[in-house]
N, C-alpha and C positions, 0 to 999 in steps of 0.2 A: 459405797454400796454395802448393804448388808441384808441378811435374811431375818424375817421376823414372823414367827408363827407359821400360818398356812399361806402367808403371802410374801412375796419378795419385793423389797422396796429398793429403788435404784436412784442414785444421783446422776444427773444429766451432765456427764463430763466426758469429753472426748477421750480422755486418757483411759477410760473404763471400756473402750470399745470391745476389746478382745474378752473381757470378762463378761460383758453383756451377751456376747455372742452365744455362748453355750448355755448360760442359765435361762435364756429365753427360748431354748430349743422346744420345738412342738412336742407336747405330750398328748397323744390321742389314744383313746381306747380303741385298739385295732384287732382284727381277727385274722391277720396275715399268718400263714402257716409258718411256725418256727421249726427249724430243724437244728442241726448241730451247730455249735460254735465254730468259728473259723478265725484263723490267724489274720490279723490286720494287714500284714505284710503281703499276704496272697490276695488281698481284696482291693488293692489300689485300683482306682478306675471303675470299680463296680457301681452299678445303679443303686442309689439309696431308695429303697422301696418304702421305708417307714423309719421315723425317729421317735424315741420315747425318752423322756426325762423322768427319772424317779427321784424325788427329794425325800430323804429319810430323816426324820426327827422324832425322838422319842417313841419309836416303833410305829410312827404314823407316816403314811405316804401322801405327799402334797402334789396336787395336779396344777400346773402352770395355767394362768388365764390366757385368754386369746390375745389381750393387749401385750402380755409378756412375750408371747410367742412373736408378735410382729415386731417388737423391739429387737429380738434376736435376729431376724431376717435383715433388719436395717444394718446390723453389725458384722455379719459373718456369712459364710457360704456353705453352711451344713444344713441341709433341709431335704425333705423328700423331693425326688426328681433331679437332684443333683448327683454328682459322682463322689464316692468316698475317697478321701486322701488323709492317711494317718498323720502326715505332718501337721496339717491344719487342725485336726481334732486334739492331738497331743498339746499343741500350744495353747489352745482354748482351755483345755483342763488345767494347765499350769497356772493360768490367771485365776481360775476358781480356787485352787488350792492356797492362794495367797491371803484369801479372806480369813478374818479372825474367828469366824464362826463356822468354818467348814473344817470338819475333821478329815474327810477324804473325798476324793473324786475320781472316778474311774469309768471306763466304757467297756462294753463287750459287743462282738459282732456275732450275728446269726445268719444263716442262709434263710432267705424269705422267698418261698416259691410262689404263693398266691395262685397256685393252679395253672401256671403258665408252662410248666415243663422245662423252665430254664434254671434249674437248682444251681445255686452257686454263683449265678450272674447278678442277682439282686440281693441286697442285704438289708437286715433289720439292725439298727444301731441303737443300743441300750445304753443310757448314761445314768450313773448312780452317783448322787451327791448326798453325803452325810453331814448333817448340821449338829453343832453343839454350842449353844449360846455362851458358854463360859471358856471355850477353847481360845487361846491366844494363838495368832498366826506364827508360822515359822518360815524361815528362809526357804525359797524354792530353788536357789542356785545348786545345781548338781553337776556331776560329770568328773572324769579323771584329770581335767585341766583346772578343777577347783580344789579347794582344801580337802575335800573328801577323798580325792585321789583314786587309786586304781579300783577300789571296791565298787565304783559306779560304772565300770566298763561293761558294756560297749558304749555307754553314754559319754560323749566328748564334752559337751557343755549344754546345760539346760537352765533357762530362767523363765520369768514371765513374759519375756519378749523375744526369746530365741530358743532354738534347739538344734544341736548337731550330734549326729549319732552314726555309728558304725552298725552294719547289719550284715547278717549271714543267713541266707535261705538255702535250702536243699531238699532233695526228695529222692526216694528210691522206689521203683516199681518192679514187681515180678509178674509176668504176664504168661497165661497159659491159655491159648485160643484154639478151640477145636472146630475144625472145618470153617476157618475164616472166609469172609466174602462168599458165603454160601458154597465153599469148595469149588468156586469158579473164579479164581483169581485172574487168570489170563483174560477171561471175558470182560471182567470189571475194570481192568487196568490198561486196556488197549491204548497205545500212544502215550503212556505215562512214563516219563524218563526215569522216575524214582523207582518204578516196579521192575527191577531187573530179575527178580525171583519171587513173583507173586504166589501167594499160598493157594494150594489146591486141597484136596481131601486129606485129612490128617490133623496133626497137632503141631502148633508152634509154640515154643517155650523160650522166653528171653527175659533179660533184665535191662532197666534203664535207670539212669541216675543223673542228677544235676546238682551243680553248687554254684551259688551266687553271692560273692562278697560285694560290699558297696558302702557308700556313705550318702547320708541325706542331711538337709538342713534347711532351716527357715529362720528368718530374722526381721524385726521390725526396723525400718529406715528411719532412724532418728525419732522425733516427736510426731511423725506423720501417722496416717492411718494406712500406710503402704508397707506390705511385706513381701520380701523377695524370698524364693524358695527354689529348690532344685535337688536332683539325685543323679548319682553316677554309680554304675555297677558293671562288673563283667560276669558272664555266665558260661560255665563249662558244662557240656552235656555229653552223654555216652551211652552206648548200648554194647552188650557183650557178645552178641551173635545175631543171626538173621531174625528179622521181624516179619510181619505178614506182607511186606512189600519188598524189602531190600535185603541183599545178601551180605553176610559177614558183620564184623563189628564196625563201629564208627565213634569218632570223637570230634568235638567242635567247640571252639572258644571265641567269643566276640563280646563287644559291648552289649548290654541289655538296656539298662536305664541311662539316659544321657540327655537331660532336659533341664530347662530353667524357666521360671515364670515369676509373675508377680500377682498380688491380691490387693485390692483397694477396698476398704470397707468405709461405710458411713459417708458416701460421697453424695453431693448434690445439696440443694438448698434445705431439704428436709432430712438429709442424712440417711435416705432410705435406698440408696443404690449401692450395689456391690459389684465390682468388675474383677474378673479372673481371667488371666491370659497365660499361656505357656507354649513353648515350642521344643521340639527335639525328638529323641526316641523315648516315646511316652505311651502309657496306657490309653486306650479309647474304647468306649463301649457306647453305642447309642441306644438309649432306654434299657430294656433288659436283654439285649443281645439278639434280638430276632434278625436284624439285618447286618450289623457290625458287632461282633463279639470280641472279647479278649482272647477266647481260646480257639486255636486253630491248629489242627494237626498238619496242614499243608505247609506251615512254615517251620515245622519241627521234624519232618520226615527225612528219609534218605540219610545223607552225610552228617545230619545234626543228631541223629540217634535218639529222638524223643517223640516219636509219632503218637504214643499213648499218653505218656507223662505231660506232654504239651508245656514244656518248662519256659519256652520263649512266648511271652504275651505282649510285648510292646510292638508298636508299628515303626517301621523304618523311619518314616517322617510323619510327624503329627503336630499340627499348630491348632490351638483352641482359643477362642475369645467368647466370653460370656458376660452378659450384662443382666443383672437381676434387679428389678424394680417391683416392690411389693410382692404380688403373687405371680407376676409375669416374668418370664425369661426369654431372652433373645440370644441365640448363640450362633457362631460360625465356626466350622472345623475344616481343616484339610488333613486328609489321611492317605498314606502310602504304605500298603502292607509289605511285610518282609517277603523276600523271594529267595529261593534256595541256591540257584546256580548264578554266579557273577557273569558267566559268559552267555547267559540267557535272559538277563534282566528285561522285562517289559515296561518297568516303572509305571504301571497303572496306578493312578491316583484318583481321588475323589473329593469334591468340594460339596459341603453339606450346610445347609442353613435350617434352623429350627426355631419355631416360635411355640412357647408352651405356657399354659396356665395350670397352676396347682394351688388349690385352696388350703392345702396343708391339712386336710381333714379326710375327705373321701372322693375327691374329684381330681384327676390328672388328665388333661387333654391338650392336644397340640398337633402340629403338622411339620413334617420335614420334607425339604426339597434336597434331592441327592443327585449329583451329576458326575459322570466320569469325565474329569477335566483334563487328562493326559495319559500318555503311555501308547505303546505300540500292540496292545492286545487286540485280538480279532475273534469273531465268532465264525465257525465253519458253517458254510451253507452249500447246498448241492453244486453250485457252479463256481465256488471260490470261497471268499470270506468277506466279512462285513466288519469294519472297525468298531471297537467297543467305544472309543472317544466320541462324546455327544450324547450318549445314552443318559436319559434321566428318569428319575423315579419320584413319585409323590406318596409320602407315607403318613396319613392321618391316623390318630389314635384317640380313644375314649376309654378311660379306666374309671370304674366306680367301685369303692370298697365299702363295706359295712352298711349296705343299703337298708335304710329305714331301722338301723340298729339291730338287724337280724343276723349280722355276721356274713351275709352273702356278699359276693363280689361279682362284677362283670367287666370283661375286658374285650375290647373289639379293636382290631388293627386291620386296616385295608391298605393294600399296596398297589399302586398303579405304575406300571412300568412300560415305557415306550422307547424304542430304539429306531432311529431313522438312518437308513442306508440308501445308497444309490439304487439298489435293485430290490430291497426288502424294507417292509415296514413291519416291525415286530412289536407286539404289544401283549400284555398279560395283566390280569387282575388276581390278586390273592387276598382272600379273606380269612381271618383267624378269630375265633370267639373262645372265651373261657367264662364259665360260670361256677 
């Protein structure tokens, strides 16, 4: 496989699957709102709103053709509408760097809001590939387990078919909240076991911090198109004094990431099917976080000391299975959120099924079915309570961007929710529009 002028020419070999994956990534002129750059380690599991590839050669930028984009989607699982995973993106870049005429390859992430008000929950992925016709390829094996030694730390080992690395994430926040909860803390927190000292009129000032060391890895299995991947990390969080809900200092440490999975590319007669599956303590976000988001203060409050910093973003249990065929994606998910108190676990979990169509240009549409599949949670009603188990929700969406090349976008999301109980039938319809 090689680059040639403004076009990219590919050899049809299975061994090039990962190399094809990134170079065929969709480059579309888009008008998404770009904001600040973000650290890829803090974006795992976020919704990919847009992907752009920028080919640089002799100070010229090359736009990939639609056929080249389709070849990419046959090979890998990086596309608008999927979720970002730095492991998969890093490995794809390594294959690109092997090419003799590739000088460099890198990517950057940006927050992409597109008017939804969910800043930081969806991302714009920009990939830069610089070409030089006369450059000879160089070995891509790196890491402190190779001849290069400790200078590659924290990279353990990296090649065109595998990557293992250590990582360390952390954060510090100082918060000064004047009249929080509208100076009516007791009224807003009645019955909340976390709120032993809710804020009233006045100022609350406190600090929160967290530290997360871990290891991640992905590797190709033999000569197949199957890749195994996973991550494990521990997270320690703390606050120094009273926040807007809870009194005193707090500190907590536990596993954060603890999951494994596999990716199959180029599956099927036409090699246009991609399968991705994983299970464990993992990140999950449905679309851009309207219903299921990575960020939740409720799983970081009280004894975990991170109510504003929201350092814990994985789900307690999370299983995902996705099948991508051309522009269609069918996925199933099982999610169980983290809960704060071991002696008060309700173990509420949800089963989700989604069918989605994304033309990789300006149309993203689909429908999700969500049901409370287990747990002991209940809704309070005037004469008692109603079990949450059995509640279901239907969530269709229609997203249009760059309408008629004007830069305008339109998003509509409708949520139908019905809960059946012995004494009550509850229902609601929620509509949200963005232009």
